[in-house]
TIZASE-470035 format. One record per residue (C-alpha): residue number from 1; residue in one letter; x, y, z. Coordinates in steps of 0.001 Angstrom, whole numbers, plus 500000, padded with zeros to 6 digits. Example, Ala and Ser with C-alpha at 12.3 -4.5 7.8 and 13.67 -1.06 7.14 Angstrom:
<sites>
1 / a / 512300 / 495500 / 507800
2 / s / 513670 / 498940 / 507140
</sites>
This chain:
<sites>
1 / x / 905358 / 124729 / 498634
2 / x / 907044 / 127301 / 496843
3 / x / 910707 / 125763 / 497604
4 / x / 909743 / 122810 / 495963
5 / x / 908383 / 123818 / 493044
6 / x / 911617 / 125860 / 492483
7 / x / 914018 / 122782 / 493148
8 / x / 915432 / 121406 / 489630
9 / x / 913890 / 118329 / 488372
10 / x / 911014 / 118529 / 490716
11 / x / 907435 / 118133 / 489178
12 / x / 903987 / 118970 / 490558
13 / x / 902753 / 116213 / 492904
14 / x / 898922 / 117538 / 492301
15 / x / 899321 / 117767 / 488584
16 / x / 896359 / 116173 / 486604
17 / x / 897082 / 112730 / 484695
18 / x / 899310 / 112685 / 481970
19 / x / 897479 / 113289 / 478263
20 / x / 896714 / 110355 / 475941
21 / x / 899658 / 108542 / 473838
22 / x / 901241 / 110458 / 471130
23 / x / 899955 / 109671 / 467586
24 / x / 901307 / 106950 / 465612
25 / x / 902575 / 108382 / 462357
26 / x / 904097 / 105277 / 461119
27 / x / 902218 / 104210 / 457873
28 / x / 902557 / 100134 / 458476
29 / x / 900928 / 099262 / 461832
30 / x / 899979 / 095911 / 463312
31 / x / 896278 / 095042 / 463885
32 / x / 895296 / 093956 / 467460
33 / x / 894758 / 090255 / 468215
34 / x / 891199 / 089107 / 468195
35 / x / 889842 / 087687 / 471377
36 / x / 890102 / 083995 / 472135
37 / x / 886712 / 082442 / 470512
38 / x / 884073 / 080629 / 472745
39 / x / 884403 / 076994 / 472303
40 / x / 881374 / 075286 / 470419
41 / x / 880179 / 072234 / 472637
42 / x / 877753 / 069561 / 471187
43 / x / 874123 / 070083 / 472560
44 / x / 873389 / 067798 / 475605
45 / x / 871662 / 064485 / 474822
46 / x / 868432 / 065921 / 476401
47 / x / 867642 / 068415 / 474107
48 / x / 868324 / 066636 / 471145
49 / x / 865028 / 066220 / 469310
50 / x / 864041 / 062525 / 468808
51 / x / 861612 / 061468 / 466991
52 / x / 858468 / 060872 / 469121
53 / x / 856899 / 057632 / 469871
54 / x / 853470 / 056896 / 468538
55 / x / 850826 / 057756 / 471123
56 / x / 849817 / 054547 / 472805
57 / x / 846053 / 054201 / 473384
58 / x / 845336 / 055182 / 476678
59 / x / 842867 / 053405 / 478951
60 / x / 840441 / 055806 / 480881
61 / x / 840614 / 053406 / 483906
62 / x / 844170 / 054847 / 484479
63 / x / 843033 / 058578 / 484504
64 / x / 841930 / 060750 / 487616
65 / x / 839724 / 062676 / 486013
66 / x / 837482 / 063183 / 489169
67 / x / 840271 / 064405 / 491275
68 / x / 841918 / 066830 / 488868
69 / x / 839732 / 068326 / 486707
70 / x / 835855 / 069319 / 486816
71 / x / 834352 / 066629 / 484824
72 / x / 830420 / 066853 / 484943
73 / x / 828395 / 064745 / 482658
74 / x / 824506 / 064544 / 483231
75 / x / 822773 / 060978 / 482962
76 / x / 819647 / 059705 / 482580
77 / x / 818421 / 056402 / 483563
78 / x / 819442 / 053440 / 481598
79 / x / 822843 / 052016 / 480034
80 / x / 825165 / 054965 / 479789
81 / x / 828158 / 052738 / 478810
82 / x / 828836 / 049290 / 477440
83 / x / 831450 / 046992 / 476383
84 / x / 830097 / 043990 / 474756
85 / x / 827865 / 041975 / 477392
86 / x / 829323 / 044343 / 480147
87 / x / 827723 / 047892 / 480813
88 / x / 827151 / 050595 / 483182
89 / x / 823561 / 050967 / 484200
90 / x / 821990 / 053770 / 485930
91 / x / 818754 / 052454 / 487774
92 / x / 816671 / 052617 / 490877
93 / x / 820043 / 051498 / 492951
94 / x / 821962 / 054313 / 491477
95 / x / 825131 / 053458 / 489694
96 / x / 825763 / 049809 / 488930
97 / x / 827667 / 047365 / 486807
98 / x / 826033 / 044637 / 484724
99 / x / 828573 / 041567 / 484011
100 / x / 826973 / 038515 / 482021
101 / x / 826271 / 035572 / 484243
102 / x / 826323 / 037669 / 487516
103 / x / 823276 / 036881 / 490063
104 / x / 822743 / 040533 / 490747
105 / x / 824113 / 044132 / 489556
106 / x / 827334 / 044807 / 491387
107 / x / 827793 / 048207 / 493411
108 / x / 830510 / 049686 / 494895
109 / x / 828447 / 049768 / 498198
110 / x / 825038 / 047941 / 498800
111 / x / 823893 / 049322 / 501821
112 / x / 825048 / 053344 / 501961
113 / x / 823872 / 054029 / 498167
114 / x / 821370 / 056866 / 498454
115 / x / 817866 / 056145 / 497238
116 / x / 817589 / 059195 / 494978
117 / x / 818707 / 058978 / 491281
118 / x / 822288 / 060558 / 490466
119 / x / 822180 / 063382 / 488250
120 / x / 825528 / 063188 / 486677
121 / x / 828748 / 061424 / 487179
122 / x / 832121 / 062869 / 488117
123 / x / 834381 / 060602 / 485584
124 / x / 833632 / 058619 / 482275
125 / x / 831841 / 055509 / 482716
126 / x / 833802 / 052693 / 482860
127 / x / 833918 / 048988 / 484812
128 / x / 836401 / 048853 / 487720
129 / x / 837002 / 045102 / 487174
130 / x / 839723 / 043542 / 485244
131 / x / 839087 / 042882 / 481593
132 / x / 837993 / 039534 / 480829
133 / x / 841183 / 038809 / 478697
134 / x / 844393 / 040571 / 479008
135 / x / 847493 / 039692 / 476910
136 / x / 851019 / 039251 / 478422
137 / x / 853274 / 042208 / 477793
138 / x / 856587 / 041471 / 476518
139 / x / 859282 / 041372 / 479528
140 / x / 862310 / 040241 / 477472
141 / x / 861553 / 036435 / 478793
142 / x / 859309 / 033514 / 477563
143 / x / 856734 / 033049 / 480034
144 / x / 857027 / 030242 / 482684
145 / x / 855643 / 026843 / 482005
146 / x / 852393 / 025582 / 483857
147 / x / 852924 / 023730 / 486593
148 / x / 852658 / 020009 / 486583
149 / x / 851091 / 020095 / 490298
150 / x / 847469 / 019976 / 490193
151 / x / 845989 / 021910 / 493414
152 / x / 842578 / 020293 / 493953
153 / x / 839608 / 022714 / 494659
154 / x / 838745 / 023074 / 498266
155 / x / 835513 / 020843 / 499037
156 / x / 833690 / 021551 / 502627
157 / x / 832237 / 018206 / 502363
158 / x / 835141 / 016125 / 501885
159 / x / 837699 / 018284 / 503905
160 / x / 841445 / 017425 / 504870
161 / x / 842143 / 015121 / 507900
162 / x / 842420 / 017249 / 511017
163 / x / 846174 / 016146 / 511416
164 / x / 847272 / 017019 / 507927
165 / x / 850412 / 019127 / 508138
166 / x / 850396 / 022634 / 506692
167 / x / 846560 / 022464 / 506822
168 / x / 844422 / 025032 / 509096
169 / x / 841559 / 023726 / 511207
170 / x / 838166 / 023480 / 508999
171 / x / 834771 / 022936 / 510649
172 / x / 832706 / 020287 / 508891
173 / x / 829313 / 021106 / 507698
174 / x / 826231 / 021232 / 509875
175 / x / 825074 / 020989 / 512528
176 / x / 822861 / 018117 / 511670
177 / x / 820825 / 016183 / 513985
178 / x / 821638 / 012546 / 514702
179 / x / 821547 / 010377 / 511509
180 / x / 821279 / 013279 / 508787
181 / x / 824278 / 014537 / 506544
182 / x / 824980 / 017352 / 504188
183 / x / 822996 / 017518 / 501024
184 / x / 824367 / 019467 / 497923
185 / x / 821844 / 022615 / 497435
186 / x / 821979 / 025129 / 494806
187 / x / 819190 / 027753 / 496285
188 / x / 819300 / 029718 / 499282
189 / x / 816721 / 027678 / 501220
190 / x / 818504 / 024468 / 500472
191 / x / 821839 / 025802 / 501603
192 / x / 820867 / 027161 / 504802
193 / x / 818547 / 023929 / 505621
194 / x / 816414 / 023604 / 508599
195 / x / 815681 / 026358 / 510971
196 / x / 818455 / 026228 / 513929
197 / x / 817118 / 025400 / 517235
198 / x / 818063 / 027908 / 520198
199 / x / 820509 / 025341 / 521641
200 / x / 822194 / 025117 / 518243
201 / x / 822515 / 028951 / 517863
202 / x / 823991 / 029167 / 521667
203 / x / 826325 / 026504 / 520320
204 / x / 827640 / 028235 / 517218
205 / x / 827865 / 031763 / 518675
206 / x / 829507 / 031070 / 521684
207 / x / 833257 / 030507 / 520517
208 / x / 832924 / 033444 / 518487
209 / x / 831912 / 036090 / 521303
210 / x / 835324 / 036805 / 522317
211 / x / 837072 / 035933 / 518789
212 / x / 838992 / 038521 / 517074
213 / x / 838619 / 037204 / 513815
214 / x / 836127 / 039179 / 512080
215 / x / 835199 / 041488 / 509081
216 / x / 835050 / 045132 / 509903
217 / x / 832326 / 047166 / 508102
218 / x / 833031 / 051052 / 508056
219 / x / 831784 / 054168 / 506632
220 / x / 831249 / 052627 / 503204
221 / x / 829068 / 049896 / 504340
222 / x / 828698 / 046742 / 502837
223 / x / 831132 / 046888 / 499914
224 / x / 831494 / 044517 / 496831
225 / x / 834973 / 043058 / 498026
226 / x / 833516 / 042402 / 501238
227 / x / 831353 / 039616 / 499609
228 / x / 834516 / 037522 / 498570
229 / x / 835947 / 038320 / 502113
230 / x / 832978 / 036477 / 504042
231 / x / 833040 / 033304 / 501845
232 / x / 836885 / 033119 / 502413
233 / x / 835799 / 033205 / 506429
234 / x / 833010 / 030847 / 505626
235 / x / 835535 / 028556 / 503997
236 / x / 836954 / 027237 / 507319
237 / x / 834399 / 028240 / 510082
238 / x / 830600 / 028031 / 510069
239 / x / 829927 / 031908 / 511278
240 / x / 831365 / 034771 / 510145
241 / x / 831884 / 037963 / 512835
242 / x / 830576 / 040982 / 511248
243 / x / 831492 / 044416 / 513087
244 / x / 829863 / 047528 / 512208
245 / x / 831096 / 051079 / 512970
246 / x / 830251 / 054564 / 511787
247 / x / 827533 / 056106 / 509513
248 / x / 825841 / 052283 / 508622
249 / x / 824889 / 051862 / 512355
250 / x / 822198 / 054799 / 512034
251 / x / 820121 / 051891 / 510161
252 / x / 821363 / 048080 / 511296
253 / x / 818257 / 046595 / 509763
254 / x / 819288 / 047997 / 506260
255 / x / 822795 / 046751 / 506870
256 / x / 821382 / 043131 / 508015
257 / x / 818908 / 042967 / 505278
258 / x / 821725 / 043312 / 502529
259 / x / 824278 / 041052 / 504361
260 / x / 821288 / 038178 / 503940
261 / x / 820588 / 039213 / 500543
262 / x / 823749 / 039466 / 499109
263 / x / 825722 / 036671 / 500658
264 / x / 822890 / 034188 / 501264
265 / x / 823589 / 033587 / 504891
266 / x / 821203 / 033865 / 508001
267 / x / 821804 / 036242 / 510908
268 / x / 821523 / 034026 / 514220
269 / x / 822541 / 036675 / 516494
270 / x / 823085 / 040684 / 516923
271 / x / 824387 / 042735 / 519775
272 / x / 824943 / 046497 / 519226
273 / x / 826701 / 046689 / 516165
274 / x / 828081 / 043070 / 515974
275 / x / 826500 / 040683 / 513742
276 / x / 826930 / 036761 / 513406
277 / x / 826228 / 035412 / 510085
278 / x / 825480 / 031711 / 509775
279 / x / 826597 / 030167 / 506333
280 / x / 824190 / 027328 / 506273
281 / x / 823950 / 023684 / 507063
282 / x / 824596 / 022478 / 503498
283 / x / 827274 / 025203 / 502662
284 / x / 829957 / 024145 / 500138
285 / x / 833064 / 026376 / 499358
286 / x / 833508 / 024552 / 496245
287 / x / 829976 / 025719 / 494650
288 / x / 830150 / 029079 / 496325
289 / x / 829804 / 031966 / 493779
290 / x / 833042 / 033496 / 492686
291 / x / 832671 / 037356 / 492353
292 / x / 834998 / 039420 / 490406
293 / x / 837230 / 041851 / 492502
294 / x / 836923 / 045659 / 492317
295 / x / 840481 / 047079 / 491390
296 / x / 839595 / 050494 / 492486
297 / x / 836976 / 052720 / 494167
298 / x / 834753 / 054464 / 491421
299 / x / 834091 / 057992 / 491719
300 / x / 830764 / 058978 / 493893
301 / x / 828075 / 060384 / 491536
302 / x / 826269 / 063612 / 492028
303 / x / 823170 / 063264 / 493715
304 / x / 820315 / 066160 / 494414
305 / x / 821176 / 068731 / 497418
306 / x / 819771 / 067724 / 500713
307 / x / 819603 / 071193 / 502017
308 / x / 816804 / 073433 / 500182
309 / x / 816288 / 076993 / 500783
310 / x / 812566 / 076379 / 500989
311 / x / 811890 / 072615 / 502397
312 / x / 808913 / 070941 / 502233
313 / x / 805919 / 072625 / 503634
314 / x / 807676 / 076123 / 504228
315 / x / 808694 / 079147 / 502335
316 / x / 811963 / 080783 / 502498
317 / x / 810989 / 083253 / 504875
318 / x / 809879 / 080640 / 507513
319 / x / 812803 / 078199 / 506672
320 / x / 815058 / 081370 / 507781
321 / x / 813178 / 081889 / 510951
322 / x / 813459 / 078352 / 511939
323 / x / 817151 / 078434 / 511201
324 / x / 817653 / 081368 / 513343
325 / x / 815734 / 079813 / 516249
326 / x / 817716 / 076655 / 515736
327 / x / 820973 / 078465 / 516349
328 / x / 820081 / 078867 / 520080
329 / x / 818801 / 075327 / 520405
330 / x / 820633 / 072788 / 522690
331 / x / 821885 / 069816 / 521076
332 / x / 820182 / 066640 / 521780
333 / x / 823373 / 064432 / 521886
334 / x / 826873 / 064846 / 520576
335 / x / 828419 / 062299 / 518293
336 / x / 831847 / 060922 / 518879
337 / x / 834943 / 062817 / 516995
338 / x / 836367 / 059384 / 515386
339 / x / 833157 / 058796 / 513597
340 / x / 834851 / 055058 / 512619
341 / x / 834492 / 054073 / 516152
342 / x / 830706 / 055140 / 516775
343 / x / 827801 / 053304 / 517109
344 / x / 824621 / 055043 / 516612
345 / x / 821719 / 052437 / 517143
346 / x / 819785 / 054850 / 519227
347 / x / 820079 / 057934 / 517216
348 / x / 816655 / 057582 / 515473
349 / x / 814739 / 057016 / 518521
350 / x / 816421 / 059870 / 520299
351 / x / 815486 / 062248 / 517507
352 / x / 811855 / 061035 / 517913
353 / x / 811355 / 061426 / 521428
354 / x / 813328 / 064819 / 520983
355 / x / 810481 / 065721 / 518599
356 / x / 807741 / 065107 / 521081
357 / x / 808794 / 067891 / 523284
358 / x / 810114 / 070654 / 520436
359 / x / 809250 / 071025 / 516851
360 / x / 813197 / 071418 / 516201
361 / x / 816187 / 068990 / 517164
362 / x / 819853 / 069500 / 516657
363 / x / 822857 / 066932 / 516499
364 / x / 826276 / 068145 / 517226
365 / x / 828672 / 066568 / 515089
366 / x / 831992 / 068668 / 515891
367 / x / 835282 / 067027 / 514657
368 / x / 833276 / 064486 / 512054
369 / x / 833814 / 064432 / 508341
370 / x / 831530 / 066680 / 506363
371 / x / 830616 / 063713 / 504395
372 / x / 829694 / 061408 / 507581
373 / x / 827420 / 063789 / 509126
374 / x / 825482 / 064705 / 505946
375 / x / 825022 / 060693 / 505452
376 / x / 823743 / 060797 / 509024
377 / x / 821404 / 063585 / 508040
378 / x / 820080 / 061746 / 504779
379 / x / 819612 / 058533 / 506837
380 / x / 817607 / 060470 / 509721
381 / x / 815536 / 062243 / 507033
382 / x / 814113 / 058740 / 505904
383 / x / 813922 / 057015 / 509003
384 / x / 812410 / 059470 / 511595
385 / x / 811052 / 061195 / 509195
386 / x / 812248 / 064938 / 509232
387 / x / 812981 / 067834 / 507112
388 / x / 816593 / 068960 / 506974
389 / x / 817286 / 072837 / 507306
390 / x / 821122 / 073073 / 507784
391 / x / 824380 / 071653 / 508263
392 / x / 826015 / 074849 / 509423
393 / x / 828789 / 075096 / 512370
394 / x / 829267 / 071016 / 511728
395 / x / 825450 / 070348 / 513455
396 / x / 822708 / 068780 / 511833
397 / x / 819161 / 071059 / 512387
398 / x / 816118 / 069140 / 511944
399 / x / 812372 / 070056 / 511607
400 / x / 809660 / 067563 / 512239
401 / x / 807226 / 068731 / 509529
402 / x / 803597 / 069676 / 509167
403 / x / 802678 / 066088 / 509080
404 / x / 803924 / 064989 / 512287
405 / x / 802278 / 062828 / 514566
406 / x / 802951 / 061781 / 517907
407 / x / 804315 / 058334 / 519073
408 / x / 801831 / 058035 / 522056
409 / x / 798462 / 058347 / 520664
410 / x / 796527 / 056715 / 523729
411 / x / 797305 / 059339 / 525959
412 / x / 794312 / 060938 / 527870
413 / x / 792886 / 064184 / 526719
414 / x / 793836 / 066193 / 530143
415 / x / 797558 / 064860 / 530087
416 / x / 798375 / 066004 / 526444
417 / x / 801371 / 068037 / 526401
418 / x / 800766 / 071758 / 525515
419 / x / 803794 / 072880 / 523247
420 / x / 804177 / 075941 / 521288
421 / x / 804681 / 075302 / 517567
422 / x / 807690 / 077281 / 516075
423 / x / 805882 / 077553 / 512654
424 / x / 802926 / 079200 / 514354
425 / x / 804914 / 081908 / 515896
426 / x / 806668 / 083055 / 512589
427 / x / 804524 / 086209 / 512483
428 / x / 806582 / 087875 / 515262
429 / x / 803929 / 088072 / 517995
430 / x / 805943 / 086597 / 520872
431 / x / 803705 / 088667 / 523592
432 / x / 801625 / 086243 / 525443
433 / x / 798469 / 088396 / 525269
434 / x / 798495 / 087864 / 521565
435 / x / 798262 / 084382 / 521607
436 / x / 794814 / 082660 / 521115
437 / x / 795661 / 079441 / 523425
438 / x / 795151 / 080787 / 527120
439 / x / 796603 / 078279 / 529613
440 / x / 794567 / 077443 / 532384
441 / x / 796060 / 077696 / 535950
442 / x / 794735 / 074183 / 536763
443 / x / 796110 / 072338 / 533312
444 / x / 798254 / 069416 / 534066
445 / x / 801465 / 069816 / 531447
446 / x / 803141 / 066571 / 531043
447 / x / 805249 / 064553 / 528277
448 / x / 803608 / 061907 / 526443
449 / x / 806423 / 059524 / 527772
450 / x / 805419 / 060045 / 531347
451 / x / 801836 / 060004 / 530499
452 / x / 802376 / 056373 / 529147
453 / x / 804379 / 055534 / 532034
454 / x / 801360 / 056456 / 534471
455 / x / 798981 / 054606 / 532167
456 / x / 801219 / 051506 / 532316
457 / x / 801437 / 051650 / 536026
458 / x / 797860 / 051930 / 536548
459 / x / 797023 / 048681 / 534326
460 / x / 799811 / 046803 / 536427
461 / x / 798048 / 048055 / 539562
462 / x / 801303 / 049938 / 540725
463 / x / 799307 / 053188 / 540757
464 / x / 795627 / 054058 / 541357
465 / x / 793517 / 056738 / 539491
466 / x / 791269 / 058468 / 541968
467 / x / 788006 / 058968 / 541090
468 / x / 787065 / 061725 / 543363
469 / x / 789722 / 064726 / 544046
470 / x / 788266 / 066220 / 546874
471 / x / 788885 / 063511 / 549765
472 / x / 789541 / 064244 / 553326
473 / x / 792468 / 062840 / 555003
474 / x / 790812 / 059698 / 556615
475 / x / 788838 / 058940 / 553421
476 / x / 792159 / 059091 / 551236
477 / x / 794437 / 057216 / 553945
478 / x / 791521 / 054300 / 553851
479 / x / 791922 / 054248 / 549892
480 / x / 795439 / 054193 / 550123
481 / x / 795767 / 051215 / 552681
482 / x / 793313 / 049241 / 550334
483 / x / 795226 / 049732 / 547410
484 / x / 798514 / 048656 / 549144
485 / x / 796954 / 045480 / 550045
486 / x / 795929 / 044756 / 546203
487 / x / 799130 / 046255 / 545216
488 / x / 801355 / 043764 / 547055
489 / x / 799391 / 040840 / 546600
490 / x / 799614 / 041592 / 542464
491 / x / 803297 / 041955 / 542781
492 / x / 804332 / 039203 / 545038
493 / x / 802433 / 036846 / 543185
494 / x / 804225 / 033370 / 542308
495 / x / 803268 / 029761 / 541164
496 / x / 801203 / 028243 / 543944
497 / x / 798783 / 025335 / 544191
498 / x / 795425 / 025946 / 546276
499 / x / 794290 / 022568 / 548064
500 / x / 791401 / 021912 / 550071
501 / x / 791936 / 020447 / 553766
502 / x / 789430 / 017777 / 555050
503 / x / 787732 / 020434 / 557230
504 / x / 786954 / 022435 / 553904
505 / x / 789047 / 025395 / 554641
506 / x / 791508 / 026690 / 551804
507 / x / 795227 / 026529 / 551922
508 / x / 797925 / 027469 / 549945
509 / x / 801013 / 025303 / 549189
510 / x / 804097 / 026673 / 547049
511 / x / 805040 / 024875 / 544192
512 / x / 808192 / 026526 / 542394
513 / x / 808886 / 025777 / 538543
514 / x / 811687 / 023270 / 538305
515 / x / 811205 / 021611 / 541965
516 / x / 809873 / 018277 / 541907
517 / x / 810916 / 016527 / 545193
518 / x / 813654 / 014773 / 546339
519 / x / 812953 / 011540 / 544418
520 / x / 813450 / 013039 / 541025
521 / x / 816011 / 012515 / 538756
522 / x / 818170 / 014848 / 536946
523 / x / 816681 / 013535 / 533436
524 / x / 813074 / 014347 / 534883
525 / x / 814046 / 017845 / 536218
526 / x / 815819 / 019086 / 533080
527 / x / 813649 / 018388 / 529844
528 / x / 815494 / 019191 / 526501
529 / x / 812230 / 019254 / 524548
530 / x / 812257 / 023015 / 524306
531 / x / 815598 / 023151 / 522280
532 / x / 813879 / 021542 / 519393
533 / x / 811396 / 024515 / 519066
534 / x / 812146 / 026714 / 516389
535 / x / 812514 / 030354 / 517027
536 / x / 809892 / 032349 / 515269
537 / x / 812128 / 035492 / 515574
538 / x / 814245 / 036523 / 512535
539 / x / 817575 / 036530 / 514556
540 / x / 818261 / 037453 / 518318
541 / x / 818485 / 040921 / 519253
542 / x / 819836 / 041700 / 522650
543 / x / 818479 / 038395 / 524129
544 / x / 820379 / 036518 / 526256
545 / x / 821375 / 032936 / 525886
546 / x / 820163 / 031697 / 529338
547 / x / 816899 / 033452 / 529135
548 / x / 813585 / 031326 / 529046
549 / x / 810080 / 031962 / 528777
550 / x / 807697 / 031180 / 531613
551 / x / 804925 / 028314 / 530599
552 / x / 802554 / 029848 / 532756
553 / x / 800448 / 032757 / 531097
554 / x / 799960 / 036180 / 533167
555 / x / 796806 / 036358 / 535045
556 / x / 795956 / 032598 / 535332
557 / x / 797178 / 031772 / 538682
558 / x / 795209 / 031570 / 541752
559 / x / 796782 / 033973 / 543568
560 / x / 795713 / 036536 / 540924
561 / x / 792141 / 035571 / 541071
562 / x / 792267 / 036318 / 545093
563 / x / 793904 / 039583 / 544194
564 / x / 790896 / 040251 / 541846
565 / x / 788546 / 039291 / 544290
566 / x / 790093 / 041663 / 547297
567 / x / 789917 / 044378 / 544453
568 / x / 786036 / 044080 / 544029
569 / x / 785624 / 044179 / 547550
</sites>
C-alpha cells in the first residue's frame, strides 16, 4: 500500500467521491428545457354528461318489493285498492281480486288460503291480471294486417269429423240414453244433466285409470290458472284426471269441494289423491267461462302466528312444561322428505288415534320446507282439532286440549283406559305416592280401540262375555263347546231355502245367488236393471267397480233363525 501511494500519477483507490461541479461564473446561462407535457385526450363517451331523459311512469307490478325490501302495510277488511271497476279486496276468504262480470272473486289459491284474516300485505296492492286495454309500443314497423282467415269457435255439439286432417280426437257430449240428445244449458244443474249410473261411471273412468294426461295439483292447491287448464282438458275429453300431492292431501274433502264449486263439474270417482272430474252431459266448450290468466304469483299476506307463548287454556309455565316433555316424545310418523310426492290422507286419523293414548302427539318433518309443515300444522289444528305448541327441530308438537273427547264413547266403564294427563302433573309431583288415583291390582287397562273391537266381536257372535268369572274347568269347557256351535252356524251362514218333505221333516236346500238351473238363458241370469239405479253417494271413494251389494238383508235367512234358536237353548 505504501508503494502504490508513492508511485507517480497514482491515485487513492479508496478515496471519497469527487465534489460537486465547479460554480459557473458565466453571466449568460441557458435555462434547462422543460419536460415533455402530458397530452390531453378528450373525455370518454361514458363520462360525458348527457341530458337525462324524463322519468317514465313506473308500474308497481314490475317492482319486486316483497323480495328486496321490508314492505309492511297493515290492512283491514274491505277494498284496499281499486282501478275503476277492478279492485283488490280483503274479506272472509283473504286477499281476493274483484273484476267486473266475474262469476266469483278471484284468488291465487282457492283451497290453500288460511281462514284467518290477513294482518298486512308485503307489496303494494295491484291486480296480477293484464290491463283491459294495452296500447302497442312503437317498434319501428307498422302493425300487421288482420288475417282474412276466420277461425270458427270450437263447438262441442258440432265437432269436426273424426277423419279430419290435423284434428285431434274429440269426444262427443254425453253419455245419453237411447233417444236423447244434448241440450244447451246455462246453470250447473242443466250442464251436468241427469245423475250418472254405476255402469256409466265405470265406462267413463276405466279409460283414464292408466292415462298419463292429467292435471297435477301441488303445494299451492287449486290455483286460479288451473281453472282454464281443466276446461282445456274438457275441450276434447269428458273426464279430467287430477292428481293431488303434498300439503293439500291432508284435507282432500276441501280440495274436492273447491274443484266442484269453481269448475262446475262433478267428481265421479276418487282413489287416494287421484280425482276424476266429469264435465257434464250437456257441456259445450263454446259457452264455457273464459277466465283471465294471472301473469305472476302475488306475495302472500301476513297472517297471525300459529305458535303462541301461552296457547288456549294454558299458562306460559304450563306450555313450557309440555314443550319440555314433548322433546322426549317419540313421533307417531315421519313424513316423506319429498313433500311434493307425499300423500297424507290418513294423517288426521293418525293424530286422533294418538290422542287416545297420550295428551301429546308429535310428527317428524325432517327435510321438509318450513312453509310446508307449518301449513300441515295449521290444517291439523282445524281438522283434529288440537293446539299447536312448537315447530322446533322440524317437528310438529300438538296438545289435544282441555275440551278433548274420546272417539269411543260407548266403551264399558271397566274397560276405560287409565291415562295420566300431563297437564295435571305440572306441579312437579312425579312420585306415585302423591297421586290421588290409586291403581287397583285387578283393574283391566286397555285402549278404547281394543274395547270397540271386543264389543264388535261380541255383537257378531265371534266372542262371548262370561257372566260368571269363577267357573270350573268342566263348566268352562261346556260353555266353550256351546258357543263354538253357535259361532260356526252364524259365521258359515249362506242363502238357503228351507223345504218340508212329505213326512213332515225339515230339509235344507242350498240355493246360491245367481244360479237358476240349466234351463235359464243368459238374459235371465244377468239383469241390467241395477245399472239404472242412481248412486246416492256424492262420489265413489275407494270402491271397486265390480263390487255389488247383496239384496238379502242380514239376519233374515232361515239359518240365522236356527242359530238364534240354538243360542236360546
